[in-house]
BALOBA-1460 file (C-alpha; in Angstrom, 3 decimals):
// residues 360
<rec num="1" residu="m" x="49.432" y="122.877" z="59.524"/>
<rec num="2" residu="a" x="49.546" y="126.269" z="60.009"/>
<rec num="3" residu="t" x="46.460" y="126.858" z="61.854"/>
<rec num="4" residu="e" x="47.288" y="123.688" z="63.790"/>
<rec num="5" residu="l" x="50.510" y="125.297" z="65.319"/>
<rec num="6" residu="h" x="49.020" y="128.502" z="65.697"/>
<rec num="7" residu="e" x="46.102" y="127.251" z="67.838"/>
<rec num="8" residu="t" x="48.908" y="125.073" z="69.853"/>
<rec num="9" residu="i" x="51.076" y="127.692" z="70.564"/>
<rec num="10" residu="f" x="48.091" y="129.813" z="71.437"/>
<rec num="11" residu="m" x="46.832" y="127.471" z="74.061"/>
<rec num="12" residu="a" x="50.509" y="126.814" z="75.388"/>
<rec num="13" residu="k" x="49.904" y="130.895" z="75.825"/>
<rec num="14" residu="q" x="46.579" y="131.137" z="77.544"/>
<rec num="15" residu="e" x="46.947" y="127.850" z="80.101"/>
<rec num="16" residu="r" x="50.112" y="129.045" z="80.847"/>
<rec num="17" residu="h" x="51.944" y="125.479" z="79.327"/>
<rec num="18" residu="k" x="55.651" y="124.871" z="80.754"/>
<rec num="19" residu="n" x="55.907" y="121.897" z="78.001"/>
<rec num="20" residu="l" x="55.430" y="122.909" z="74.285"/>
<rec num="21" residu="f" x="55.623" y="119.916" z="71.627"/>
<rec num="22" residu="l" x="56.631" y="121.075" z="68.018"/>
<rec num="23" residu="n" x="57.913" y="118.296" z="66.932"/>
<rec num="24" residu="y" x="57.281" y="116.704" z="63.536"/>
<rec num="25" residu="k" x="55.464" y="120.127" z="61.890"/>
<rec num="26" residu="n" x="58.155" y="120.540" z="58.797"/>
<rec num="27" residu="l" x="58.919" y="124.218" z="59.899"/>
<rec num="28" residu="n" x="61.417" y="126.125" z="58.046"/>
<rec num="29" residu="n" x="61.704" y="128.638" z="60.652"/>
<rec num="30" residu="f" x="61.446" y="129.263" z="64.157"/>
<rec num="31" residu="p" x="57.519" y="130.274" z="64.893"/>
<rec num="32" residu="v" x="56.978" y="133.766" z="64.899"/>
<rec num="33" residu="e" x="54.435" y="133.473" z="67.290"/>
<rec num="34" residu="l" x="56.386" y="132.286" z="70.344"/>
<rec num="35" residu="l" x="58.127" y="135.268" z="69.487"/>
<rec num="36" residu="k" x="55.510" y="137.813" z="70.077"/>
<rec num="37" residu="d" x="54.540" y="140.165" z="72.507"/>
<rec num="38" residu="e" x="56.242" y="138.805" z="75.612"/>
<rec num="39" residu="g" x="56.710" y="135.331" z="74.596"/>
<rec num="40" residu="l" x="55.931" y="131.932" z="76.645"/>
<rec num="41" residu="q" x="57.076" y="133.260" z="79.942"/>
<rec num="42" residu="f" x="56.594" y="129.935" z="81.834"/>
<rec num="43" residu="l" x="57.374" y="127.766" z="78.913"/>
<rec num="44" residu="e" x="60.360" y="125.125" z="80.362"/>
<rec num="45" residu="r" x="60.671" y="122.896" z="77.895"/>
<rec num="46" residu="l" x="60.719" y="122.922" z="74.298"/>
<rec num="47" residu="y" x="60.896" y="119.921" z="71.967"/>
<rec num="48" residu="m" x="61.002" y="120.710" z="68.260"/>
<rec num="49" residu="k" x="62.924" y="117.451" z="67.028"/>
<rec num="50" residu="r" x="62.643" y="116.309" z="63.055"/>
<rec num="51" residu="n" x="61.684" y="119.887" z="61.504"/>
<rec num="52" residu="s" x="64.028" y="121.742" z="59.234"/>
<rec num="53" residu="l" x="64.896" y="125.021" z="61.252"/>
<rec num="54" residu="t" x="68.292" y="126.386" z="59.951"/>
<rec num="55" residu="t" x="68.994" y="128.797" z="63.138"/>
<rec num="56" residu="l" x="67.903" y="129.872" z="66.287"/>
<rec num="57" residu="p" x="66.144" y="134.020" z="67.051"/>
<rec num="58" residu="d" x="68.656" y="136.127" z="68.428"/>
<rec num="59" residu="n" x="65.821" y="137.406" z="71.089"/>
<rec num="60" residu="l" x="64.938" y="133.150" z="72.344"/>
<rec num="61" residu="a" x="66.399" y="134.121" z="75.780"/>
<rec num="62" residu="q" x="64.075" y="137.473" z="76.074"/>
<rec num="63" residu="k" x="60.946" y="135.515" z="75.266"/>
<rec num="64" residu="l" x="61.338" y="132.290" z="76.403"/>
<rec num="65" residu="p" x="63.638" y="133.261" z="79.371"/>
<rec num="66" residu="n" x="62.634" y="130.300" z="81.769"/>
<rec num="67" residu="l" x="63.687" y="127.437" z="79.214"/>
<rec num="68" residu="i" x="64.989" y="124.720" z="81.381"/>
<rec num="69" residu="e" x="65.187" y="122.128" z="78.388"/>
<rec num="70" residu="l" x="65.827" y="122.474" z="74.430"/>
<rec num="71" residu="y" x="65.492" y="119.664" z="72.417"/>
<rec num="72" residu="l" x="66.327" y="120.726" z="68.679"/>
<rec num="73" residu="h" x="67.904" y="116.906" z="67.433"/>
<rec num="74" residu="s" x="67.540" y="116.498" z="63.396"/>
<rec num="75" residu="n" x="66.857" y="119.847" z="61.863"/>
<rec num="76" residu="n" x="69.495" y="121.748" z="59.884"/>
<rec num="77" residu="i" x="70.918" y="124.106" z="62.205"/>
<rec num="78" residu="v" x="73.777" y="125.410" z="60.930"/>
<rec num="79" residu="i" x="74.181" y="128.507" z="63.076"/>
<rec num="80" residu="v" x="73.674" y="128.997" z="67.022"/>
<rec num="81" residu="p" x="73.521" y="132.708" z="67.517"/>
<rec num="82" residu="e" x="75.435" y="133.814" z="70.698"/>
<rec num="83" residu="a" x="72.688" y="134.887" z="72.217"/>
<rec num="84" residu="i" x="72.104" y="130.993" z="73.200"/>
<rec num="85" residu="g" x="74.356" y="132.011" z="76.520"/>
<rec num="86" residu="n" x="71.687" y="134.126" z="77.884"/>
<rec num="87" residu="l" x="69.403" y="131.023" z="78.623"/>
<rec num="88" residu="a" x="70.294" y="131.570" z="82.324"/>
<rec num="89" residu="r" x="68.249" y="128.604" z="83.552"/>
<rec num="90" residu="l" x="68.884" y="126.381" z="80.385"/>
<rec num="91" residu="q" x="69.935" y="123.097" z="82.014"/>
<rec num="92" residu="s" x="69.494" y="120.540" z="78.929"/>
<rec num="93" residu="l" x="70.395" y="121.169" z="75.168"/>
<rec num="94" residu="d" x="69.957" y="118.742" z="72.720"/>
<rec num="95" residu="l" x="71.334" y="119.793" z="69.093"/>
<rec num="96" residu="s" x="72.416" y="116.688" z="67.434"/>
<rec num="97" residu="n" x="71.880" y="115.141" z="64.039"/>
<rec num="98" residu="n" x="72.376" y="119.030" z="62.546"/>
<rec num="99" residu="a" x="74.561" y="120.593" z="60.314"/>
<rec num="100" residu="l" x="76.681" y="122.760" z="62.914"/>
<rec num="101" residu="q" x="80.282" y="123.496" z="61.789"/>
<rec num="102" residu="l" x="80.830" y="126.115" z="64.787"/>
<rec num="103" residu="l" x="79.749" y="126.156" z="68.170"/>
<rec num="104" residu="c" x="80.079" y="129.485" z="69.746"/>
<rec num="105" residu="p" x="82.091" y="130.829" z="72.759"/>
<rec num="106" residu="e" x="78.998" y="132.310" z="74.340"/>
<rec num="107" residu="i" x="77.771" y="128.189" z="75.034"/>
<rec num="108" residu="g" x="80.097" y="128.724" z="78.053"/>
<rec num="109" residu="r" x="77.745" y="131.004" z="79.788"/>
<rec num="110" residu="l" x="75.391" y="128.681" z="80.043"/>
<rec num="111" residu="r" x="76.537" y="127.917" z="83.661"/>
<rec num="112" residu="s" x="73.373" y="125.973" z="84.809"/>
<rec num="113" residu="l" x="73.622" y="123.807" z="81.723"/>
<rec num="114" residu="r" x="73.810" y="120.046" z="82.473"/>
<rec num="115" residu="h" x="73.453" y="117.743" z="79.702"/>
<rec num="116" residu="l" x="74.993" y="118.969" z="76.380"/>
<rec num="117" residu="r" x="74.371" y="116.786" z="72.644"/>
<rec num="118" residu="l" x="75.843" y="117.830" z="69.742"/>
<rec num="119" residu="s" x="76.614" y="114.195" z="67.689"/>
<rec num="120" residu="n" x="76.305" y="113.945" z="64.259"/>
<rec num="121" residu="n" x="76.988" y="117.403" z="63.298"/>
<rec num="122" residu="q" x="80.200" y="118.925" z="61.530"/>
<rec num="123" residu="l" x="82.222" y="119.825" z="64.448"/>
<rec num="124" residu="k" x="85.974" y="119.984" z="63.531"/>
<rec num="125" residu="s" x="86.936" y="122.050" z="66.801"/>
<rec num="126" residu="l" x="84.921" y="122.608" z="70.450"/>
<rec num="127" residu="p" x="85.532" y="126.294" z="72.185"/>
<rec num="128" residu="p" x="87.833" y="126.108" z="75.412"/>
<rec num="129" residu="e" x="84.842" y="128.137" z="76.891"/>
<rec num="130" residu="i" x="82.810" y="124.791" z="77.273"/>
<rec num="131" residu="g" x="85.234" y="124.267" z="80.627"/>
<rec num="132" residu="d" x="83.126" y="127.116" z="82.116"/>
<rec num="133" residu="l" x="80.015" y="124.955" z="82.360"/>
<rec num="134" residu="h" x="80.875" y="123.228" z="86.036"/>
<rec num="135" residu="e" x="77.408" y="121.801" z="86.146"/>
<rec num="136" residu="l" x="77.970" y="119.812" z="83.388"/>
<rec num="137" residu="e" x="77.234" y="115.907" z="83.394"/>
<rec num="138" residu="t" x="76.873" y="114.513" z="79.977"/>
<rec num="139" residu="l" x="78.587" y="115.744" z="77.197"/>
<rec num="140" residu="d" x="78.095" y="113.644" z="73.615"/>
<rec num="141" residu="v" x="80.205" y="114.746" z="70.521"/>
<rec num="142" residu="s" x="80.015" y="111.536" z="68.866"/>
<rec num="143" residu="m" x="79.886" y="111.217" z="64.795"/>
<rec num="144" residu="n" x="81.985" y="114.773" z="64.456"/>
<rec num="145" residu="q" x="84.966" y="115.561" z="62.888"/>
<rec num="146" residu="l" x="86.970" y="116.448" z="65.994"/>
<rec num="147" residu="i" x="90.798" y="116.232" z="66.316"/>
<rec num="148" residu="s" x="91.032" y="116.906" z="69.894"/>
<rec num="149" residu="l" x="89.088" y="118.021" z="72.856"/>
<rec num="150" residu="p" x="89.272" y="121.484" z="75.054"/>
<rec num="151" residu="d" x="92.507" y="121.673" z="76.997"/>
<rec num="152" residu="r" x="90.292" y="123.231" z="79.502"/>
<rec num="153" residu="l" x="87.360" y="120.311" z="79.321"/>
<rec num="154" residu="h" x="89.034" y="118.916" z="83.054"/>
<rec num="155" residu="y" x="87.345" y="122.069" z="84.518"/>
<rec num="156" residu="c" x="83.803" y="120.705" z="84.447"/>
<rec num="157" residu="l" x="83.938" y="118.984" z="87.343"/>
<rec num="158" residu="s" x="80.448" y="117.391" z="87.269"/>
<rec num="159" residu="l" x="81.019" y="115.095" z="84.233"/>
<rec num="160" residu="q" x="79.994" y="111.834" z="84.874"/>
<rec num="161" residu="n" x="79.698" y="110.649" z="81.048"/>
<rec num="162" residu="i" x="81.533" y="111.848" z="78.181"/>
<rec num="163" residu="t" x="81.088" y="110.541" z="74.930"/>
<rec num="164" residu="a" x="83.224" y="110.969" z="71.815"/>
<rec num="165" residu="d" x="82.435" y="108.170" z="69.007"/>
<rec num="166" residu="h" x="83.432" y="108.244" z="65.543"/>
<rec num="167" residu="n" x="85.530" y="111.729" z="65.668"/>
<rec num="168" residu="h" x="88.994" y="112.057" z="64.591"/>
<rec num="169" residu="l" x="91.034" y="111.947" z="68.000"/>
<rec num="170" residu="r" x="94.644" y="111.009" z="68.183"/>
<rec num="171" residu="h" x="95.082" y="111.276" z="71.938"/>
<rec num="172" residu="v" x="93.322" y="111.819" z="75.445"/>
<rec num="173" residu="p" x="93.934" y="114.676" z="77.505"/>
<rec num="174" residu="r" x="95.131" y="113.419" z="80.132"/>
<rec num="175" residu="q" x="93.507" y="116.090" z="82.626"/>
<rec num="176" residu="l" x="90.736" y="114.005" z="81.812"/>
<rec num="177" residu="c" x="92.030" y="111.601" z="84.934"/>
<rec num="178" residu="w" x="91.228" y="114.441" z="87.354"/>
<rec num="179" residu="l" x="87.319" y="114.621" z="86.878"/>
<rec num="180" residu="h" x="86.560" y="112.010" z="89.807"/>
<rec num="181" residu="r" x="83.246" y="112.590" z="88.941"/>
<rec num="182" residu="l" x="83.474" y="110.802" z="85.675"/>
<rec num="183" residu="n" x="81.598" y="107.184" z="85.075"/>
<rec num="184" residu="q" x="81.784" y="106.331" z="81.507"/>
<rec num="185" residu="l" x="84.381" y="107.437" z="79.046"/>
<rec num="186" residu="s" x="82.904" y="106.138" z="75.270"/>
<rec num="187" residu="m" x="86.005" y="106.947" z="72.624"/>
<rec num="188" residu="a" x="85.575" y="104.392" z="70.167"/>
<rec num="189" residu="a" x="86.121" y="104.531" z="66.390"/>
<rec num="190" residu="n" x="88.465" y="107.117" z="66.457"/>
<rec num="191" residu="r" x="92.453" y="107.508" z="65.661"/>
<rec num="192" residu="l" x="93.859" y="106.526" z="69.384"/>
<rec num="193" residu="r" x="97.391" y="105.407" z="69.623"/>
<rec num="194" residu="f" x="97.778" y="105.881" z="73.484"/>
<rec num="195" residu="l" x="95.944" y="106.603" z="76.406"/>
<rec num="196" residu="p" x="96.768" y="108.862" z="79.394"/>
<rec num="197" residu="l" x="98.797" y="106.761" z="82.223"/>
<rec num="198" residu="d" x="96.494" y="107.514" z="84.854"/>
<rec num="199" residu="l" x="92.979" y="106.439" z="82.735"/>
<rec num="200" residu="g" x="90.942" y="104.437" z="85.219"/>
<rec num="201" residu="r" x="93.253" y="105.656" z="88.855"/>
<rec num="202" residu="s" x="90.000" y="107.063" z="89.342"/>
<rec num="203" residu="r" x="87.504" y="104.685" z="91.280"/>
<rec num="204" residu="e" x="84.726" y="106.396" z="90.217"/>
<rec num="205" residu="l" x="85.436" y="105.622" z="86.280"/>
<rec num="206" residu="q" x="83.928" y="102.097" z="85.761"/>
<rec num="207" residu="f" x="82.913" y="102.035" z="82.303"/>
<rec num="208" residu="v" x="85.914" y="102.525" z="79.088"/>
<rec num="209" residu="f" x="85.106" y="101.720" z="75.659"/>
<rec num="210" residu="v" x="87.905" y="102.492" z="73.176"/>
<rec num="211" residu="d" x="86.752" y="99.535" z="70.374"/>
<rec num="212" residu="h" x="88.027" y="100.021" z="66.997"/>
<rec num="213" residu="n" x="90.949" y="101.937" z="67.222"/>
<rec num="214" residu="s" x="93.107" y="99.541" z="65.349"/>
<rec num="215" residu="d" x="96.496" y="101.352" z="66.018"/>
<rec num="216" residu="l" x="95.712" y="101.564" z="70.593"/>
<rec num="217" residu="k" x="97.923" y="98.548" z="71.482"/>
<rec num="218" residu="g" x="98.285" y="99.365" z="75.543"/>
<rec num="219" residu="l" x="95.230" y="100.046" z="78.139"/>
<rec num="220" residu="p" x="96.406" y="101.265" z="81.438"/>
<rec num="221" residu="s" x="96.358" y="98.630" z="83.869"/>
<rec num="222" residu="y" x="94.073" y="100.811" z="86.358"/>
<rec num="223" residu="l" x="91.850" y="99.840" z="83.588"/>
<rec num="224" residu="y" x="92.029" y="95.725" z="84.313"/>
<rec num="225" residu="n" x="89.445" y="95.405" z="86.405"/>
<rec num="226" residu="k" x="86.890" y="98.201" z="84.729"/>
<rec num="227" residu="v" x="84.132" y="97.348" z="82.043"/>
<rec num="228" residu="i" x="86.151" y="97.806" z="79.128"/>
<rec num="229" residu="g" x="85.646" y="97.753" z="75.388"/>
<rec num="230" residu="c" x="88.597" y="97.065" z="72.912"/>
<rec num="231" residu="s" x="87.726" y="95.293" z="70.195"/>
<rec num="232" residu="g" x="89.486" y="96.043" z="67.150"/>
<rec num="233" residu="c" x="92.185" y="97.453" z="69.015"/>
<rec num="234" residu="g" x="95.588" y="97.177" z="68.110"/>
<rec num="235" residu="i" x="95.192" y="95.051" z="64.735"/>
<rec num="236" residu="s" x="97.110" y="97.564" z="62.517"/>
<rec num="237" residu="s" x="99.923" y="96.233" z="60.703"/>
<rec num="238" residu="r" x="101.364" y="99.542" z="60.448"/>
<rec num="239" residu="v" x="102.021" y="99.956" z="63.910"/>
<rec num="240" residu="q" x="103.276" y="96.192" z="64.138"/>
<rec num="241" residu="e" x="105.723" y="96.699" z="61.627"/>
<rec num="242" residu="e" x="106.769" y="100.144" z="63.545"/>
<rec num="243" residu="c" x="107.765" y="98.188" z="66.581"/>
<rec num="244" residu="e" x="109.010" y="95.397" z="67.950"/>
<rec num="245" residu="n" x="108.237" y="95.920" z="71.699"/>
<rec num="246" residu="e" x="105.089" y="96.945" z="72.534"/>
<rec num="247" residu="a" x="105.641" y="98.999" z="75.185"/>
<rec num="248" residu="l" x="107.500" y="101.745" z="73.411"/>
<rec num="249" residu="v" x="104.750" y="101.893" z="70.601"/>
<rec num="250" residu="a" x="102.719" y="105.657" z="70.758"/>
<rec num="251" residu="l" x="103.919" y="106.870" z="74.146"/>
<rec num="252" residu="p" x="103.146" y="110.671" z="74.821"/>
<rec num="253" residu="a" x="105.803" y="113.087" z="73.833"/>
<rec num="254" residu="e" x="106.550" y="113.943" z="77.565"/>
<rec num="255" residu="v" x="108.436" y="110.181" z="78.010"/>
<rec num="256" residu="k" x="111.805" y="110.837" z="77.557"/>
<rec num="257" residu="v" x="113.200" y="107.520" z="79.174"/>
<rec num="258" residu="v" x="111.798" y="104.296" z="79.381"/>
<rec num="259" residu="g" x="113.469" y="102.596" z="82.088"/>
<rec num="260" residu="s" x="114.015" y="98.174" z="82.654"/>
<rec num="261" residu="r" x="114.715" y="96.613" z="85.153"/>
<rec num="262" residu="t" x="118.567" y="96.493" z="85.266"/>
<rec num="263" residu="d" x="117.700" y="100.310" z="85.721"/>
<rec num="264" residu="r" x="118.371" y="101.494" z="89.491"/>
<rec num="265" residu="v" x="119.005" y="105.052" z="89.180"/>
<rec num="266" residu="v" x="116.233" y="107.503" z="88.184"/>
<rec num="267" residu="p" x="117.628" y="110.314" z="86.311"/>
<rec num="268" residu="l" x="118.255" y="113.617" z="87.421"/>
<rec num="269" residu="e" x="115.562" y="115.897" z="85.913"/>
<rec num="270" residu="e" x="113.084" y="113.127" z="86.994"/>
<rec num="271" residu="l" x="113.921" y="113.487" z="90.813"/>
<rec num="272" residu="a" x="113.752" y="117.288" z="90.255"/>
<rec num="273" residu="f" x="110.495" y="116.892" z="88.804"/>
<rec num="274" residu="r" x="109.130" y="114.668" z="91.794"/>
<rec num="275" residu="t" x="110.658" y="116.993" z="94.586"/>
<rec num="276" residu="l" x="109.093" y="120.030" z="93.039"/>
<rec num="277" residu="h" x="105.730" y="118.650" z="92.814"/>
<rec num="278" residu="r" x="105.820" y="117.551" z="96.711"/>
<rec num="279" residu="v" x="106.970" y="121.197" z="97.144"/>
<rec num="280" residu="f" x="104.020" y="122.445" z="95.084"/>
<rec num="281" residu="y" x="101.428" y="120.069" z="95.269"/>
<rec num="282" residu="q" x="101.532" y="117.755" z="98.170"/>
<rec num="283" residu="r" x="102.748" y="119.060" z="101.318"/>
<rec num="284" residu="l" x="100.884" y="122.902" z="100.483"/>
<rec num="285" residu="a" x="97.509" y="121.451" z="99.310"/>
<rec num="286" residu="d" x="95.812" y="121.470" z="102.831"/>
<rec num="287" residu="l" x="96.891" y="125.180" z="102.698"/>
<rec num="288" residu="h" x="96.189" y="126.245" z="99.604"/>
<rec num="289" residu="l" x="99.290" y="127.759" z="99.324"/>
<rec num="290" residu="l" x="102.330" y="127.907" z="96.878"/>
<rec num="291" residu="p" x="106.308" y="128.855" z="98.070"/>
<rec num="292" residu="n" x="107.805" y="132.283" z="97.168"/>
<rec num="293" residu="i" x="109.753" y="130.432" z="94.426"/>
<rec num="294" residu="t" x="108.884" y="131.785" z="90.871"/>
<rec num="295" residu="l" x="108.030" y="128.999" z="88.211"/>
<rec num="296" residu="p" x="107.036" y="129.391" z="84.111"/>
<rec num="297" residu="k" x="103.394" y="128.510" z="84.230"/>
<rec num="298" residu="s" x="103.969" y="125.512" z="81.550"/>
<rec num="299" residu="l" x="105.923" y="124.397" z="84.196"/>
<rec num="300" residu="l" x="103.343" y="124.809" z="87.107"/>
<rec num="301" residu="d" x="100.616" y="122.854" z="85.066"/>
<rec num="302" residu="l" x="102.814" y="120.076" z="84.051"/>
<rec num="303" residu="l" x="103.803" y="119.722" z="88.077"/>
<rec num="304" residu="q" x="100.111" y="119.817" z="88.848"/>
<rec num="305" residu="f" x="99.285" y="117.060" z="86.171"/>
<rec num="306" residu="p" x="102.192" y="114.959" z="85.949"/>
<rec num="307" residu="l" x="102.234" y="111.890" z="83.060"/>
<rec num="308" residu="g" x="100.838" y="109.651" z="85.511"/>
<rec num="309" residu="h" x="101.098" y="107.861" z="88.942"/>
<rec num="310" residu="c" x="102.871" y="104.670" z="89.313"/>
<rec num="311" residu="h" x="100.791" y="101.925" z="88.952"/>
<rec num="312" residu="r" x="102.164" y="100.281" z="92.036"/>
<rec num="313" residu="c" x="103.133" y="102.772" z="94.745"/>
<rec num="314" residu="s" x="101.296" y="106.060" z="92.982"/>
<rec num="315" residu="q" x="104.372" y="108.025" z="92.614"/>
<rec num="316" residu="a" x="104.322" y="111.164" z="90.373"/>
<rec num="317" residu="m" x="106.068" y="110.618" z="87.016"/>
<rec num="318" residu="f" x="107.387" y="113.162" z="84.646"/>
<rec num="319" residu="t" x="109.712" y="112.058" z="82.247"/>
<rec num="320" residu="i" x="110.209" y="108.097" z="82.922"/>
<rec num="321" residu="i" x="108.367" y="105.289" z="83.245"/>
<rec num="322" residu="y" x="109.023" y="101.875" z="83.502"/>
<rec num="323" residu="p" x="106.717" y="99.768" z="81.477"/>
<rec num="324" residu="k" x="105.520" y="95.729" z="81.981"/>
<rec num="325" residu="l" x="102.850" y="94.620" z="80.064"/>
<rec num="326" residu="f" x="100.490" y="91.856" z="80.553"/>
<rec num="327" residu="p" x="98.719" y="91.132" z="77.331"/>
<rec num="328" residu="l" x="95.705" y="90.273" z="77.378"/>
<rec num="329" residu="r" x="95.193" y="87.206" z="75.490"/>
<rec num="330" residu="n" x="96.792" y="86.018" z="78.343"/>
<rec num="331" residu="t" x="94.136" y="87.149" z="81.340"/>
<rec num="332" residu="a" x="91.239" y="86.140" z="82.466"/>
<rec num="333" residu="l" x="89.209" y="88.522" z="79.972"/>
<rec num="334" residu="a" x="90.704" y="86.768" z="77.282"/>
<rec num="335" residu="g" x="87.474" y="85.385" z="76.166"/>
<rec num="336" residu="v" x="85.852" y="88.211" z="76.288"/>
<rec num="337" residu="h" x="88.101" y="90.633" z="73.855"/>
<rec num="338" residu="r" x="88.402" y="88.141" z="71.024"/>
<rec num="339" residu="r" x="88.628" y="90.345" z="68.057"/>
<rec num="340" residu="t" x="92.136" y="92.397" z="69.729"/>
<rec num="341" residu="t" x="95.698" y="92.077" z="70.395"/>
<rec num="342" residu="v" x="96.117" y="94.726" z="73.041"/>
<rec num="343" residu="s" x="97.828" y="94.664" z="76.261"/>
<rec num="344" residu="f" x="97.545" y="95.750" z="79.768"/>
<rec num="345" residu="v" x="100.510" y="98.117" z="80.650"/>
<rec num="346" residu="a" x="101.405" y="98.738" z="84.181"/>
<rec num="347" residu="h" x="103.655" y="102.187" z="84.436"/>
<rec num="348" residu="c" x="105.971" y="102.019" z="86.873"/>
<rec num="349" residu="c" x="108.116" y="104.923" z="88.712"/>
<rec num="350" residu="s" x="111.335" y="102.367" z="89.651"/>
<rec num="351" residu="s" x="112.851" y="99.339" z="88.720"/>
<rec num="352" residu="h" x="111.890" y="97.900" z="92.381"/>
<rec num="353" residu="c" x="108.315" y="99.150" z="91.674"/>
<rec num="354" residu="l" x="108.497" y="97.301" z="87.770"/>
<rec num="355" residu="q" x="109.820" y="94.233" z="89.335"/>
<rec num="356" residu="t" x="106.978" y="93.962" z="92.038"/>
<rec num="357" residu="f" x="103.796" y="94.951" z="90.050"/>
<rec num="358" residu="d" x="101.218" y="92.450" z="89.279"/>
<rec num="359" residu="l" x="97.875" y="92.906" z="88.003"/>
<rec num="360" residu="q" x="95.394" y="91.980" z="90.782"/>
């Protein structure tokens, strides 16, 4: 095996191969032949799936500077060195099925990265520097131990596909609703109790899978005309015991008031937020200017990313919602989603919108 490996790498160097396949080679260590002398300066794709590697060399970028794709699926990698950030041309990195417990912040330096696959590891968190991957299109972090996603993930403006199945996620960051290229979001088998009010508002998002989140009872009405997976949702007896009114189950913490048909006046706090939002982020959006008013960053962030937008008129909402339920069992989708008790929930900004909204 060692002789065969040596010959394979020797030929790759001699003939300046762009692709090198070292899958199923029973490798315990990164081959030193790859790192000798000048390395493989012309190599663009390295396949090392199903070996027994435990780490990567610190001089990987120095010896393989033109790597575009690196496939390390099904090894025993525990640590990714900080030097991984030096692979300036890397576009695809597959570290699925390893033993990662931590991902170094330097991953955010891979500014050309388009596909990052980290499924089936032991990750409990992701570094906020993930948000620096502005070219990232695919992120797969399924089958880990994540309890949240990075707050800065919405800076990955090129994201098209997020897969985070089989983790311990309790909420979906509402900022993800601002990813206007996102086409598919999969968060099945987590611990979700509610979804962002604006999820599905983007026309680009067409596929949402939240199956087997047993405490999840409400789906934003924006998802009604999307391809959704919600089998096994809303079946937790604990949730049903906690609250008889499905509309009140597990709302975001920002919701201070739940309005009803009889409410005719919007609270003053909510009106103030809506006015500030128009001043800061609507009228001046085209000018890229802000008025000469100093506000705390936390408040500015809230104004930039409202709780949601009215499903009837698109008015931004911050502290109050007027929910209207449409049980899935009473819709045309009842025959498709049988093992679920969820409802579509329209979140409106006023009693007027509440009364006039209907599923389309």
